[in-house]
Phi, psi and omega in degrees: 000138179296140183302317183298317179295318179297317180298321176300318178293321178295321177297317177297321178302314183289339172289321181280339179233071189292353178267005180245153177233140175249134178244112185256126173259128184215161172257119180238121180052041176082002181237143178288142178219156172238131182239126177263135179239122185212127178051042173089001182237146178249141178213133177285140176268352187237348181216165181299143176247134180298147177290333181279115182293348177279348176276116185293138176286319177251115179276174187299336181273354179293143179253115179281123181271309180202161178230128176250138178256124183234158173279133179275161356284157182283123174237110186304327183277344178215063181292145179247093184283135172262317176212147178230158173069025178288149175254175176303323181286319184282343177272347183307313179300325178296316179294318180295321181302325180263001174083032177241000000 
């Protein structure tokens, strides 16, 4: 699955589950990045994020390494993990369950 399409689904998931935060670790242009997804929006924790929400944070060539599911709100110094190390394949049932 293309990274951009998966991120769109993850954003939709966080709209339907607003008390959860997804933390995506990915390789973008050869560099590791972490992207937090909360209430339908994606934001990079390591590089500038465009002000326009239609500009994808993760483009189609990005390689998603893992997805962590956290209880919101996200606090970097005290994250509350629900699940860690999910892949695109292992998060699929979660996305399907909420209809995205």
